[in-house]
Backbone and ligand atoms as CSV (ligand in chain L), in Angstrom:
chain,resi,resn,atom,element,x,y,z
A,1,VAL,N,N,27.900,13.454,-8.700
A,1,VAL,CA,C,26.531,12.950,-8.546
A,1,VAL,C,C,26.348,11.766,-9.470
A,2,GLU,N,N,25.973,10.648,-8.879
A,2,GLU,CA,C,25.847,9.440,-9.675
A,2,GLU,C,C,24.501,9.387,-10.406
A,3,GLU,N,N,24.344,8.346,-11.188
A,3,GLU,CA,C,23.092,8.087,-11.880
A,3,GLU,C,C,21.923,8.109,-10.897
A,4,VAL,N,N,20.777,8.485,-11.379
A,4,VAL,CA,C,19.590,8.455,-10.540
A,4,VAL,C,C,19.091,7.007,-10.472
A,5,PRO,N,N,19.034,6.411,-9.272
A,5,PRO,CA,C,18.560,5.025,-9.174
A,5,PRO,C,C,17.101,4.895,-9.634
A,6,VAL,N,N,16.765,3.713,-10.121
A,6,VAL,CA,C,15.426,3.463,-10.663
A,6,VAL,C,C,14.311,3.844,-9.681
A,7,LYS,N,N,14.513,3.468,-8.410
A,7,LYS,CA,C,13.474,3.723,-7.420
A,7,LYS,C,C,13.237,5.231,-7.241
A,8,VAL,N,N,14.355,5.965,-7.203
A,8,VAL,CA,C,14.262,7.414,-7.042
A,8,VAL,C,C,13.607,8.025,-8.281
A,9,ALA,N,N,14.044,7.566,-9.452
A,9,ALA,CA,C,13.499,8.104,-10.695
A,9,ALA,C,C,11.992,7.869,-10.763
A,10,SER,N,N,11.559,6.719,-10.279
A,10,SER,CA,C,10.140,6.437,-10.394
A,10,SER,C,C,9.310,7.310,-9.445
A,11,ILE,N,N,9.862,7.621,-8.277
A,11,ILE,CA,C,9.165,8.546,-7.365
A,11,ILE,C,C,9.094,9.944,-7.994
A,12,LEU,N,N,10.219,10.373,-8.532
A,12,LEU,CA,C,10.240,11.705,-9.128
A,12,LEU,C,C,9.271,11.790,-10.307
A,13,LYS,N,N,9.216,10.718,-11.094
A,13,LYS,CA,C,8.317,10.713,-12.249
A,13,LYS,C,C,6.870,10.834,-11.819
A,14,THR,N,N,6.506,10.060,-10.795
A,14,THR,CA,C,5.121,10.073,-10.347
A,14,THR,C,C,4.749,11.399,-9.690
A,15,SER,N,N,5.676,11.947,-8.910
A,15,SER,CA,C,5.298,13.079,-8.070
A,15,SER,C,C,5.766,14.448,-8.563
A,16,CYS,N,N,6.747,14.483,-9.416
A,16,CYS,CA,C,7.351,15.776,-9.736
A,16,CYS,C,C,7.388,16.104,-11.230
A,17,TYR,N,N,7.405,15.089,-12.073
A,17,TYR,CA,C,7.672,15.339,-13.492
A,17,TYR,C,C,6.635,16.191,-14.204
A,18,ASP,N,N,5.386,16.127,-13.761
A,18,ASP,CA,C,4.384,16.944,-14.448
A,18,ASP,C,C,4.783,18.416,-14.448
A,19,CYS,N,N,5.410,18.844,-13.399
A,19,CYS,CA,C,5.776,20.259,-13.292
A,19,CYS,C,C,7.269,20.512,-13.443
A,20,HIS,N,N,8.073,19.482,-13.262
A,20,HIS,CA,C,9.519,19.705,-13.279
A,20,HIS,C,C,10.240,18.879,-14.341
A,21,SER,N,N,9.590,18.653,-15.477
A,21,SER,CA,C,10.290,18.005,-16.582
A,21,SER,C,C,9.566,18.369,-17.869
A,22,ASN,N,N,10.131,17.961,-18.978
A,22,ASN,CA,C,9.470,18.216,-20.257
A,22,ASN,C,C,8.415,17.162,-20.557
A,23,ASN,N,N,8.276,16.180,-19.652
A,23,ASN,CA,C,7.323,15.093,-19.879
A,23,ASN,C,C,6.040,15.275,-19.092
A,24,THR,N,N,5.405,16.403,-19.258
A,24,THR,CA,C,4.153,16.604,-18.540
A,24,THR,C,C,3.104,15.642,-19.081
A,25,ASN,N,N,2.421,15.022,-18.151
A,25,ASN,CA,C,1.362,14.101,-18.520
A,25,ASN,C,C,0.068,14.917,-18.617
A,26,TYR,N,N,-0.144,15.545,-19.763
A,26,TYR,CA,C,-1.242,16.502,-19.877
A,26,TYR,C,C,-2.663,15.965,-19.782
A,27,PRO,N,N,-2.942,14.785,-20.302
A,27,PRO,CA,C,-4.353,14.397,-20.413
A,27,PRO,C,C,-5.190,14.592,-19.161
A,28,TRP,N,N,-4.642,14.219,-18.008
A,28,TRP,CA,C,-5.453,14.329,-16.798
A,28,TRP,C,C,-5.875,15.756,-16.506
A,29,TYR,N,N,-5.029,16.700,-16.825
A,29,TYR,CA,C,-5.442,18.040,-16.418
A,29,TYR,C,C,-6.129,18.833,-17.517
A,30,GLN,N,N,-5.985,18.376,-18.746
A,30,GLN,CA,C,-6.775,18.999,-19.807
A,30,GLN,C,C,-8.256,18.778,-19.538
A,31,ASN,N,N,-8.559,17.624,-18.964
A,31,ASN,CA,C,-9.953,17.322,-18.655
A,31,ASN,C,C,-10.557,18.254,-17.618
A,32,ILE,N,N,-9.728,18.821,-16.802
A,32,ILE,CA,C,-10.283,19.640,-15.734
A,32,ILE,C,C,-10.213,21.133,-16.030
A,33,THR,N,N,-9.572,21.512,-17.130
A,33,THR,CA,C,-9.627,22.921,-17.517
A,33,THR,C,C,-11.071,23.232,-17.894
A,34,PRO,N,N,-11.595,24.393,-17.665
A,34,PRO,CA,C,-10.895,25.567,-17.130
A,34,PRO,C,C,-10.941,25.670,-15.616
A,35,VAL,N,N,-11.192,24.565,-14.962
A,35,VAL,CA,C,-11.282,24.603,-13.510
A,35,VAL,C,C,-10.031,25.197,-12.893
A,36,ASN,N,N,-8.889,24.830,-13.458
A,36,ASN,CA,C,-7.692,25.158,-12.728
A,36,ASN,C,C,-6.559,25.789,-13.522
A,37,TYR,N,N,-6.783,27.008,-13.941
A,37,TYR,CA,C,-5.718,27.743,-14.627
A,37,TYR,C,C,-4.530,27.958,-13.709
A,38,TYR,N,N,-4.865,28.112,-12.461
A,38,TYR,CA,C,-3.862,28.325,-11.433
A,38,TYR,C,C,-2.861,27.169,-11.437
A,39,LEU,N,N,-3.400,25.967,-11.518
A,39,LEU,CA,C,-2.561,24.781,-11.529
A,39,LEU,C,C,-1.746,24.698,-12.822
A,40,ALA,N,N,-2.384,25.006,-13.939
A,40,ALA,CA,C,-1.683,24.973,-15.217
A,40,ALA,C,C,-0.475,25.908,-15.179
A,41,GLU,N,N,-0.666,27.036,-14.539
A,41,GLU,CA,C,0.425,27.981,-14.439
A,41,GLU,C,C,1.562,27.405,-13.598
A,42,HIS,N,N,1.196,26.680,-12.558
A,42,HIS,CA,C,2.219,26.066,-11.721
A,42,HIS,C,C,3.013,25.023,-12.492
A,43,ILE,N,N,2.310,24.325,-13.357
A,43,ILE,CA,C,2.992,23.302,-14.139
A,43,ILE,C,C,4.058,23.956,-15.021
A,44,ASN,N,N,3.698,25.069,-15.608
A,44,ASN,CA,C,4.675,25.758,-16.455
A,44,ASN,C,C,5.768,26.427,-15.643
A,45,ASP,N,N,5.385,26.936,-14.508
A,45,ASP,CA,C,6.313,27.684,-13.687
A,45,ASP,C,C,7.349,26.767,-13.018
A,46,GLY,N,N,6.913,25.586,-12.610
A,46,GLY,CA,C,7.798,24.658,-11.921
A,46,GLY,C,C,9.062,24.363,-12.712
A,47,LYS,N,N,8.897,24.196,-13.996
A,47,LYS,CA,C,10.016,23.865,-14.887
A,47,LYS,C,C,11.103,24.929,-14.916
A,48,LYS,N,N,10.687,26.170,-14.718
A,48,LYS,CA,C,11.683,27.246,-14.723
A,48,LYS,C,C,12.599,27.126,-13.516
A,49,HIS,N,N,12.055,26.565,-12.454
A,49,HIS,CA,C,12.843,26.443,-11.227
A,49,HIS,C,C,13.694,25.190,-11.201
A,50,LEU,N,N,13.137,24.133,-11.762
A,50,LEU,CA,C,13.829,22.846,-11.706
A,50,LEU,C,C,13.280,21.989,-12.836
A,51,ASN,N,N,14.184,21.517,-13.713
A,51,ASN,CA,C,13.726,20.688,-14.827
A,51,ASN,C,C,14.550,19.407,-14.872
A,52,PHE,N,N,13.937,18.313,-14.448
A,52,PHE,CA,C,14.662,17.048,-14.404
A,52,PHE,C,C,15.091,16.575,-15.796
A,53,SER,N,N,14.422,17.042,-16.819
A,53,SER,CA,C,14.816,16.655,-18.181
A,53,SER,C,C,16.183,17.228,-18.538
A,54,GLU,N,N,16.595,18.260,-17.810
A,54,GLU,CA,C,17.904,18.856,-18.098
A,54,GLU,C,C,18.950,18.506,-17.043
A,55,TRP,N,N,18.578,17.576,-16.199
A,55,TRP,CA,C,19.446,17.178,-15.090
A,55,TRP,C,C,20.854,16.823,-15.568
A,56,GLU,N,N,20.925,16.006,-16.608
A,56,GLU,CA,C,22.208,15.543,-17.151
A,56,GLU,C,C,23.147,16.690,-17.509
A,57,ASN,N,N,22.559,17.797,-17.923
A,57,ASN,CA,C,23.379,18.919,-18.386
A,57,ASN,C,C,23.865,19.838,-17.271
A,58,LEU,N,N,23.394,19.585,-16.052
A,58,LEU,CA,C,23.803,20.466,-14.958
A,58,LEU,C,C,25.221,20.131,-14.494
A,59,SER,N,N,25.931,21.173,-14.091
A,59,SER,CA,C,27.249,20.945,-13.495
A,59,SER,C,C,27.051,20.288,-12.129
A,60,THR,N,N,28.124,19.699,-11.609
A,60,THR,CA,C,28.027,19.052,-10.300
A,60,THR,C,C,27.564,20.031,-9.227
A,61,SER,N,N,28.071,21.254,-9.280
A,61,SER,CA,C,27.689,22.183,-8.217
A,61,SER,C,C,26.214,22.583,-8.347
A,62,LYS,N,N,25.728,22.678,-9.559
A,62,LYS,CA,C,24.295,22.972,-9.734
A,62,LYS,C,C,23.432,21.800,-9.290
A,63,LYS,N,N,23.909,20.591,-9.535
A,63,LYS,CA,C,23.167,19.421,-9.063
A,63,LYS,C,C,23.100,19.432,-7.548
A,64,HIS,N,N,24.235,19.730,-6.928
A,64,HIS,CA,C,24.260,19.784,-5.463
A,64,HIS,C,C,23.274,20.816,-4.940
A,65,HIS,N,N,23.285,21.961,-5.570
A,65,HIS,CA,C,22.364,23.014,-5.159
A,65,HIS,C,C,20.915,22.537,-5.306
A,66,ALA,N,N,20.611,21.913,-6.431
A,66,ALA,CA,C,19.248,21.419,-6.676
A,66,ALA,C,C,18.865,20.352,-5.649
A,67,LEU,N,N,19.808,19.468,-5.329
A,67,LEU,CA,C,19.514,18.419,-4.351
A,67,LEU,C,C,19.165,19.016,-2.995
A,68,LYS,N,N,19.898,20.064,-2.613
A,68,LYS,CA,C,19.623,20.711,-1.332
A,68,LYS,C,C,18.230,21.326,-1.332
A,69,GLU,N,N,17.874,21.913,-2.453
A,69,GLU,CA,C,16.540,22.519,-2.526
A,69,GLU,C,C,15.446,21.457,-2.521
A,70,ILE,N,N,15.695,20.346,-3.195
A,70,ILE,CA,C,14.706,19.263,-3.204
A,70,ILE,C,C,14.503,18.761,-1.778
A,71,LEU,N,N,15.617,18.581,-1.079
A,71,LEU,CA,C,15.556,18.125,0.306
A,71,LEU,C,C,14.707,19.081,1.153
A,72,GLU,N,N,14.977,20.369,1.008
A,72,GLU,CA,C,14.216,21.364,1.761
A,72,GLU,C,C,12.725,21.276,1.461
A,73,GLU,N,N,12.417,21.187,0.176
A,73,GLU,CA,C,11.004,21.178,-0.227
A,73,GLU,C,C,10.284,19.938,0.293
A,74,ILE,N,N,10.935,18.778,0.184
A,74,ILE,CA,C,10.216,17.573,0.619
A,74,ILE,C,C,10.151,17.485,2.144
A,75,GLU,N,N,11.175,17.984,2.822
A,75,GLU,CA,C,11.125,17.974,4.282
A,75,GLU,C,C,10.039,18.903,4.800
A,76,ALA,N,N,9.892,20.018,4.141
A,76,ALA,CA,C,8.861,20.974,4.538
A,76,ALA,C,C,7.495,20.557,3.985
A,77,LYS,N,N,7.467,19.475,3.242
A,77,LYS,CA,C,6.253,18.983,2.583
A,77,LYS,C,C,5.586,20.053,1.725
A,78,LYS,N,N,6.435,20.831,1.067
A,78,LYS,CA,C,5.886,21.872,0.188
A,78,LYS,C,C,5.659,21.341,-1.217
A,79,MET,N,N,6.353,20.272,-1.551
A,79,MET,CA,C,6.215,19.667,-2.872
A,79,MET,C,C,5.765,18.221,-2.711
A,80,PRO,N,N,4.994,17.661,-3.604
A,80,PRO,CA,C,4.278,18.360,-4.668
A,80,PRO,C,C,3.253,19.351,-4.094
A,81,LEU,N,N,2.950,20.366,-4.870
A,81,LEU,CA,C,2.022,21.398,-4.426
A,81,LEU,C,C,0.672,20.801,-4.022
A,82,LYS,N,N,0.110,21.360,-2.966
A,82,LYS,CA,C,-1.166,20.838,-2.456
A,82,LYS,C,C,-2.288,20.911,-3.485
A,83,SER,N,N,-2.324,21.979,-4.244
A,83,SER,CA,C,-3.397,22.131,-5.227
A,83,SER,C,C,-3.343,21.002,-6.256
A,84,TYR,N,N,-2.148,20.539,-6.501
A,84,TYR,CA,C,-1.951,19.457,-7.470
A,84,TYR,C,C,-2.363,18.111,-6.864
A,85,LEU,N,N,-2.035,17.917,-5.616
A,85,LEU,CA,C,-2.364,16.653,-4.955
A,85,LEU,C,C,-3.871,16.407,-4.872
A,86,LEU,N,N,-4.618,17.477,-4.801
A,86,LEU,CA,C,-6.068,17.329,-4.757
A,86,LEU,C,C,-6.576,16.587,-5.975
A,87,LEU,N,N,-5.918,16.799,-7.093
A,87,LEU,CA,C,-6.363,16.200,-8.349
A,87,LEU,C,C,-5.542,14.986,-8.742
A,88,HIS,N,N,-4.464,14.770,-8.051
A,88,HIS,CA,C,-3.494,13.788,-8.493
A,88,HIS,C,C,-2.933,13.073,-7.274
A,89,GLN,N,N,-3.819,12.345,-6.613
A,89,GLN,CA,C,-3.446,11.808,-5.312
A,89,GLN,C,C,-2.291,10.819,-5.323
A,90,GLN,N,N,-2.125,10.124,-6.426
A,90,GLN,CA,C,-1.027,9.148,-6.438
A,90,GLN,C,C,0.345,9.828,-6.405
A,91,ALA,N,N,0.361,11.162,-6.568
A,91,ALA,CA,C,1.630,11.881,-6.515
A,91,ALA,C,C,2.084,12.167,-5.084
A,92,LYS,N,N,1.197,11.960,-4.141
A,92,LYS,CA,C,1.550,12.232,-2.749
A,92,LYS,C,C,2.739,11.361,-2.333
A,93,LEU,N,N,3.711,11.958,-1.677
A,93,LEU,CA,C,4.880,11.200,-1.232
A,93,LEU,C,C,4.557,10.467,0.062
A,94,SER,N,N,4.821,9.174,0.098
A,94,SER,CA,C,4.656,8.425,1.339
A,94,SER,C,C,5.901,8.642,2.192
A,95,ALA,N,N,5.835,8.233,3.450
A,95,ALA,CA,C,7.004,8.351,4.324
A,95,ALA,C,C,8.183,7.586,3.711
A,96,THR,N,N,7.895,6.441,3.116
A,96,THR,CA,C,8.958,5.649,2.486
A,96,THR,C,C,9.551,6.375,1.280
A,97,ASP,N,N,8.691,7.001,0.488
A,97,ASP,CA,C,9.182,7.770,-0.665
A,97,ASP,C,C,10.144,8.870,-0.201
A,98,ILE,N,N,9.710,9.569,0.851
A,98,ILE,CA,C,10.534,10.667,1.355
A,98,ILE,C,C,11.879,10.132,1.837
A,99,GLN,N,N,11.835,9.008,2.537
A,99,GLN,CA,C,13.077,8.415,3.024
A,99,GLN,C,C,13.986,7.998,1.863
A,100,THR,N,N,13.397,7.406,0.847
A,100,THR,CA,C,14.185,6.986,-0.323
A,100,THR,C,C,14.847,8.191,-0.979
A,101,LEU,N,N,14.101,9.267,-1.131
A,101,LEU,CA,C,14.665,10.470,-1.740
A,101,LEU,C,C,15.774,11.054,-0.858
A,102,LYS,N,N,15.511,11.084,0.447
A,102,LYS,CA,C,16.503,11.640,1.374
A,102,LYS,C,C,17.799,10.839,1.352
A,103,ASN,N,N,17.669,9.512,1.343
A,103,ASN,CA,C,18.873,8.671,1.308
A,103,ASN,C,C,19.687,8.956,0.059
A,104,TRP,N,N,18.989,9.100,-1.050
A,104,TRP,CA,C,19.662,9.373,-2.323
A,104,TRP,C,C,20.374,10.740,-2.269
A,105,ILE,N,N,19.669,11.720,-1.723
A,105,ILE,CA,C,20.247,13.065,-1.646
A,105,ILE,C,C,21.446,13.081,-0.699
A,106,ASP,N,N,21.274,12.494,0.479
A,106,ASP,CA,C,22.377,12.444,1.457
A,106,ASP,C,C,23.620,11.808,0.857
A,107,LYS,N,N,23.398,10.722,0.162
A,107,LYS,CA,C,24.506,9.985,-0.423
A,107,LYS,C,C,25.268,10.853,-1.431
A,108,ASN,N,N,24.521,11.658,-2.157
A,108,ASN,CA,C,25.146,12.475,-3.183
A,108,ASN,C,C,25.746,13.769,-2.663
A,109,LEU,N,N,25.315,14.186,-1.479
A,109,LEU,CA,C,25.854,15.435,-0.951
A,109,LEU,C,C,27.083,15.191,-0.085
A,110,ASN,N,N,27.278,13.935,0.298
A,110,ASN,CA,C,28.420,13.651,1.169
A,110,ASN,C,C,29.554,12.944,0.450
L,1,HEC,C1,C,1.822,21.107,-9.630
L,1,HEC,C2,C,3.190,21.375,-10.022
L,1,HEC,C3,C,4.347,20.918,-9.175
L,1,HEC,C4,C,4.637,19.647,-8.728
L,1,HEC,C5,C,3.847,18.382,-8.950
L,1,HEC,C6,C,5.907,19.738,-8.050
L,1,HEC,N1,N,6.359,21.038,-8.082
L,1,HEC,FE1,FE,8.107,21.726,-7.329
L,1,HEC,N2,N,7.626,23.652,-7.873
L,1,HEC,C7,C,6.484,24.013,-8.556
L,1,HEC,C8,C,6.456,25.461,-8.716
L,1,HEC,C9,C,5.352,26.247,-9.395
L,1,HEC,C10,C,7.632,25.952,-8.109
L,1,HEC,C11,C,8.109,27.385,-7.993
L,1,HEC,C12,C,7.277,28.225,-7.098
L,1,HEC,C13,C,7.225,27.720,-5.697
L,1,HEC,O1,O,8.291,27.524,-5.078
L,1,HEC,O2,O,6.104,27.511,-5.202
L,1,HEC,C14,C,8.340,24.796,-7.587
L,1,HEC,C15,C,9.545,24.863,-6.918
L,1,HEC,C16,C,10.284,23.753,-6.545
L,1,HEC,C17,C,11.599,23.811,-5.984
L,1,HEC,C18,C,12.334,25.080,-5.617
L,1,HEC,C19,C,13.269,25.487,-6.699
L,1,HEC,C20,C,13.799,26.867,-6.415
L,1,HEC,O3,O,14.395,27.402,-7.328
L,1,HEC,O4,O,13.643,27.380,-5.300
L,1,HEC,C21,C,12.000,22.529,-5.777
L,1,HEC,C22,C,13.339,22.071,-5.232
L,1,HEC,C23,C,10.921,21.667,-6.191
L,1,HEC,N3,N,9.879,22.430,-6.651
L,1,HEC,C24,C,10.949,20.298,-6.085
L,1,HEC,C25,C,9.866,19.468,-6.358
L,1,HEC,C26,C,9.872,18.048,-6.120
L,1,HEC,C27,C,11.058,17.261,-5.562
L,1,HEC,C28,C,8.643,17.590,-6.480
L,1,HEC,C29,C,8.123,16.173,-6.372
L,1,HEC,C30,C,8.248,15.524,-5.112
L,1,HEC,C31,C,7.867,18.730,-6.956
L,1,HEC,N4,N,8.642,19.847,-6.855
L,1,HEC,C32,C,6.564,18.675,-7.449
L,1,HEC,C33,C,5.514,23.155,-9.034
L,1,HEC,C34,C,5.434,21.785,-8.758
């Protein structure tokens, strides 16, 4: 698995990092607590499943597995979570974003 290209990294940062990295951008959601404990829990929970901050440390086979899961989630439009998009609209993946991610994943799985 090669380096993550800048374009891909920037999509992941905007749409996934709050829940899937150690770089959660807290300020926006601290303002809305206690409205959404449910969402806060998702932010913490997401990292247990996939943490991009630890990407470098994954073995190739674990990266492959993660890429397949990312592909599944974005194709099914399950990620980013809908509850999160309500508050964080810029995280919504455009058709182009999805295509960029898919191209990157395909390239790395083949
Ligand atoms: C609001 C928080 C949140 C955001 C934003 C988010 N996720 Fe998730 N993600 C979760 C949670 C919580 C889970 C685990 C529970 C579930 O599957 O619903 C999860 C699970 C996953 C899984 C499944 C891992 C497994 O072990 O099955 C993948 C893959 C994933 N997310 C990818 C992404 C990608 C790619 C993005 C950005 C496009 C993204 N997520 C954005 C919270 C989030």
